[in-house]
Every structure is written in structure tokens, then in C-alpha cells.
C-alpha positions, 0 to 999 in steps of 0.5 A: 219674711212677712207676707202682710196682704194688702196694706196702705202705703203709710202703714207699711212705711211706718213699719219700715221706719221702725225696722230701719231704726231699731231692727237687728235682723234682715227683714223682707216685707212682701205685700200689695198696696191699694192704688198709690203713686209715690215719688222721690225728692227729685221728681218733676211732678208736673212732667211725670204725673199726668192726672190728678191721682184722686180722680183715678182713686190713688194717693200721691205720697212723697218718700225719701228714696232714690228714683222718680214717680212710680205706682203701687197697686193690686196685682203688683208685688211690693217688696221692702228689704230692710237689711243691714249692709256692709259699710263698704257697700253703697246703694248701687250694690244694694240695688244690684242685690235687689236686681239679682233677687228679682231676675233669679225669681223671674227666670225661675217663673219662666221669664228667662229674658229678664235682666238689667238695662245699663244705666236704667234701674229696675228689671227689664224684659228683652233688655238687649232687644230694640224693645226693652220693657220694664217689669219691676221698679227699684228705689232704695234708701241706704243710711247708717248701714241699713236699707229701706224701700225696695221694689215693685214687680208687676204680676197682673197689674192694671197697666193704665196706672203705669202707662196713662197716668204717670211716666214711670220712673221719669223714663219717657219712651220706655214701655212697661209690662207685667208677667201676665202681658208676657204670657206668664199667668201666676198668682201673687202667692206663687210669686211670693214663694219664689221671691222669698226663696231667692231673698233668703239666698241673698240676705239670709245665707239661705235661711228663712223664717217666714210668716204670712197673714191668711191668704184667703178671705172674702171682702164682705167678711172684713167689715170695720163694724160688727154692731148689734151682735153682743158676744152672748147673742144666739138666734136673734135675727131671721138667720140667727145672728149669734149662729152666723157670728160663730160660723164666721169665726169658724170660717176665718179659723179654717182660712188660717189653718186651724181646724178645731179647738177644745170643747167648751166643757173641757176642764182647765188645768190647775195653773189656770185656776186663780184663787179669788179671795175678796179681802177687806182691801178689795171690798174697800176698792169696790166701794170707792169705785161704786161711790164714784159711779165708775165701772171696771174692765176687771169686772166687765171682762171677767179678768182672772186676776181681779182679786190679785190685782185689787188686793194690790190696789190695781184695777182697770177702767175704760174711757169712751164708754163700754160699747165697742165698734168691733167684734173681735173673736176673743173679746167679751166687751159689748158690741152694741151701737156706742153711746155719745161721749161723756164730755165730763169724763176727763175731769172725773178721771182726774178726780178719781186719780187724785182721790185714790192717790194713784201713782201709775194710772192706766187708761184703756178704751173700747174701739170707737171707729164711729168717731172721726179721731177714733177717740184719741182726742178724748183719751188725750184730754183724760191724760191732760186732766190727770196731769193738771190735777195730779202731776206726779202720776205716771200715765199709761194708755192702752188704745185701739189702732184708730184705723192707722190714722196718723193724725188721730194718733198724733193727738195722743202722742202730743199729750205725752203719756209715759207709756203707749200700749197697743196690743197686737193680740196674735201672730200674723197668720191668726189676725183675720180670725182673731180680729178681722177689723185690725191688721198685723202691719197696722199694729206694728205701724202704730207701735213704730209711730209711737216709738218714733214720737219718743214714747215708751211702747208696750204691746200684748199677745193672747196665746192658745188660739191656734198659733204655734210656738215659733210664730210667737217667737217671730212676733216677739222678734217683730215687736222688738224690731220696731222698738217695743219696750214691754210685752205681755203674753197670757193664755186665752180663756174663751168667754162664751160658746160664741167666741173663738175656741181654745186650741190648747192650754199653754204650759207655764214653761213655754211662757217662761221660754217666750220671756227669755226669747223676747228679752234676748231679742231686745224687748226691755221686759216681757211679762208672760204667764198663763194668767197675764193680761195687758195691765197685769203688773203694769207698774212693775213692768214700767219700772223696769224700762223707765225711771218712774216719777213715783213708785208705790201702788198702782191703779189702772184707770179708765172710766164710764158711768153706769 
């Protein structure tokens, strides 16, 4: 079970679709949506949607499920059981299972009059009385022995959306209600705890592996932009910008249940001490990079594998500049206001690939939330330029989540990079502490969409920031369940004192166990070691999950002018 917090409908749908198609396990996603009306194929919109959704701040989304129009929004618990059912059972049996979970949960919460109402789906209050009231909607899809969609349980919902703006489920004359209106005042978290337990009894034989995103946060602490505060800044504003940055990071860690970390001065264990030797091959590549006017992520991010990778002809370059519109708690990349896009960059990327004889090129990027398409059009142009200049090169793109924008992602999908890489970075509980402008569900949805587009997918985790080993196991299960082909796992190394502290040094044996776990879960290749980074052994990892067009040296590529 995953409590995902507040998730836009399209992002949750993408995660569901991935679990539906590739998942092996019984999954239950629990979350809240921003205001949205959804409707099935048989909905009479003119009759059952009574307002322009945009006028009340809601989306209107068509979905492939049973049922008519319904509403999701704040104060309502939405549940998506993506589970396998026996071939002998039909959708009606699955609906009955969802009803049992909800009715049992409501009884435990004190609403003992909850039950079913004959041929009407959902869960009702006082079903046997002259005045039955609907408290939960149910709409499911069942295909090939796997389920999607689920239920919406009203806890403390704004009932105008269900009474004034639509005819819920197309059932006129049947009132709707909520736990609050029935005199039961409980939090969403309390309801989640109860529903999770009843769901485990129904679909997991009583067993439950649960992970939650952090429950407590301040809305003003989740800004999409954190510009002007470079990672090393200290007291630069009246209040002290660098100090405030560290206080915010520590506050988010506390919300995630992490109280402290290792001292900055603590000596690294021996296995985290790479031997840096700049031999002739490394120096020659440095000269080539400088002659082309490029800058590498290897140097900018202080990667511990620089000498190892560069001796093997491997380096990582960025496109879209070297200034990021986000300020993740673990990252050293510059967060000042980004500069304009370099329009001739795709051609220079392609020329560099051709001059260096690159066989496997990795294009990475900073986050560019300031751009309408998040930079995906530019990355796609780089892919197309490489293909035109050197068709035999295999291309991997390591990109941001572009705010979950499906149209922007499609720009890159249509360019068909052989490997689509997007890092989830950490486990569900740690997301807001580690990367407050991103999200666990969003990253899973981005990866699921890439997989659905027919691309080989890849993701990565940084460990040692406060997660526990079982949480990494669960994250690997989630990545496998949306079809991810390659995963990298490495130890977090604190760039400066203004970044998240290291919670622990993870021993090599634990990385080896995660590799076994992830591959047993269905991930094609897991590259896991203390010094592993996203592009480490990228060519070798790709070779394990695809038939490469060419196999020899690798150069991980991306560009920006000095």
C-alpha cells in the first residue's frame, strides 16, 4: 500500500496503468486528488455535468471504467486497488470486494449503518431507510485478470461538487453524504490506517507492506522554484538565505522522521575512497572537452567516478545550461536564474558525438521549469541531431519530470531515445525532504508513460539519507511494477554543509542484496555499489537489457558553453 498524498489525476492514472500492465503484486494506491470530475464512456455529460468544470476550478477527464460521472477532491480518500483476480471472478465480484473493504472500514470508524443498496453501486448509509445516502463511489475496470480504478470515500469533502455541480454517478434523487456530515470527524490519515488494514485482509491474506509520503508539510514550503540560493550560500540576505535553506531542509527531514545525521567532519569508510588517477587517456579527454567549449557534469557535480569513467572514455555533459530551477537537498548544481537556451547546442552535441566516435551517448539536463515544455523539445532536438550526424550511436536521455506534463514528455518520446532515464532519487517517505519540487507518484508516472511509449526505461536511487533498507526494497518493487528496465543505486555524499546530512554509510553487502532483490522483482539490471551514479556503467547496463546497435566505448554526453 502506498499513501501518495495529493496527486493530480493524470499522474495517478499513469501509475495505475503501469501497475496494471507490468505489476506482479497486489497494489493499493491511496491518495487525494485536486478537484476533478471523471466520467466513463457511457456518461451523458449534458445531463449529469451541471456546470463548466473550469468555472469551479476542476478538471474534466474521460476514463475507461464502469460508472458515470463522479468527483474527486480534497477531503476525499481515493483508492486504486491494482490487483490480480482469478479468471473465474468478474467485475461484479471485484466491486463486491471493494465494498467489503469500505463497509468494514466504515463500521470500524463508527458508521455502522454503512452498506450496499441493491443494484446501485458504491457504499450507502441507511440503505434500508427511506433516505439512503451515498458515501463512497466505486468504478472499476477488469481486463486480463488485472484491475484498475477503484473508490472515492467522502471524509470531509466540499459537498457542492457532488450536489450542485454534477449528478453523481448519474443517479438523480439519491443524496450523497460524508463522514463529517454523518457526525464522524476523523482525519484522512486515520481513515487510511483503517482502510489499509481491511484491504490487506481482502487482497493480501492479512499481510501489508506499506509506505507513505510524509504527512505533514507547509504549502509555502513546496515552491516549484528555489532560485537565487546557490548550494554554498550562507548569510546573503537580511534573514540569511543559506541559513534558511538549511533550516528548511532540517524541517523537512524532521517531518519525514529523520532526526539527525553524521557530522560533516566524519571520515568516510575505505570503500568510499576512490583512487583518482588522471592518466594520459583522462588528460586527452579533458583537452578534447575544452577544445570543444564544453563542460562536464563529472566535474561540475564532483562525481567520485571521474577518473574511472574518463579512463574508459566516459563523461557526462549537460544540455540546457548549468543552472537548475530546483534546489534539491542533495544536489550541488547551481540554482541561480537560468540563462537563455543555446539554440545551436543540438548541432554542437552532434558534432562532438561524431568527432569523438561515441557509441552510447547520454544526454542529461538541469530542470528547466521556466520553459513551457520543461526543455523536452530541446533535448529531443539534440537526439535528432545526433541521429542525423551519427545514426549508429545509441542515445540515453536522463531528464527531469517536467512537472508531469504529458504533452512535454511526448516531445521526447517521439524522438525515440533508446533509453529513457528519470531518477526517482529516494523512497516515498523521504521525497519532500530530498526533492520538494518533485514527487514519488509523479516520477513513477513519468517512467510508466515512457515504458508505455515503447522505450527502455531507467531510474536511480541515492541511499544513506535516512531511508531504511526495507523502504528501498519497496521502491525497487514499485519501479519493477511499472516496467523499469535498469536501476542504479549509490551512496549519498554530502556536497556542502548546506545540504542534507548523511544519515549513514551503507555497506557494500547491502548494495549487493538490493541488486538481487531488484532483479528478482523483475528489473532487468540493477547497478548498485557505494560509488554508483546515474551514468556509471551506462553502456554495460544498456547492453544487458537491449540488443545494442553498436558496442564499444561509451561517452555520456550533454553540453553547455563556459
